[in-house]
C-alpha positions, 0 to 999 in steps of 0.5 A: 500499500503507498504510503500517506503524503501528509503535504497533500492532505490534512486533518482540515480536509477530513472534517471538510469530507465529513460534512459534504463528501460521501463515505460510499465513495470515499477519495482513496487518500482520505481512507488511507488518512483515516486508517492512518488515525484510527492506527494511532489512536489504537497505539495511544490506547496500547499504553503496555506496548506504546506507552508515550508520544515519542514511541508512537512517533518513532513507529510512524517514522519506521513504518510508515516512512514519515519524517519526524515533522511529519510523524509529529503533525500526524500524531497531533491531528489524530488526538484532536480528531478522536478527543475534540469533543468538548461537551465532556464535563470535567467531573466526567473527565475525573470520573474517567481519569480516576477509573485510569487510577483504579484499574492501576492500582488493582494490576499493582496490587496483584503485583505487589510484593512487599509493605512498600509497594502496599503504600504506593497502591495507598497513594495511587487509592488517594490519588483516585480519590482526590480526582473524584475531589472526595476530598473537598467539602461537599458545598451547603444546600440552601432551600429554594425560597431563600433564592426567591424574590421577597415580597415587601409590604408597605403599610402606613398603619402603625397597628398592622407592625403591632404599634400604638394607634396614632391619634391623626386629629391631635397631631394634625393639630400639633402640625397646625400649631407649628409657626415656623412652617408655611401652609403647603409644608404643614400639608406635606406633612399631613400627607405624610402622616397619612392625615390627608390623602395622598396624590400619587401622580399629582399634576405640576400644578398640584406638586405641593412639594416643587411649589414649596423648591 
């Protein structure tokens, strides 16, 4: 089989083909490129055989007749192709990596020979727990009512709040006896004390507060 030439095709060509091309009529170079991406992904998962990026790159140089630059490029593109999904949550990734540590700890337990090995396994288990954030305190749970918009009640009547009832006749008399205030100022005080009726939206000609300025 002819070796793939990644000078003529790259990952962007694959993405474009996936969107517009027909799988049943895929060009030969696209098929070969996808096969090579799949091969690299398989090597990436076989940790015992190809444990590092460098091991995979050397294998590509020898078996696919690629330069180091091309082998490094297509290795990176393979990871981009198979792990480009950004919808996986961080919590899911934490569990994925923690599960890998669990598997390694199980394998290490089967091969343990002494107390030192068991101590290493204990630390691996601790790392898995930390990866799952088991050492992080649970956030406090607040009742949903706490986040609801509060209901505000406004009352002019002090009896509503349990206060002593105001004698408005006596209060009106005290306001009238204030010698330093004008008639308009006294009327404003009576409105504020709910002795006389308040006009919520007065005309400019009726707005006593503006007249007093």
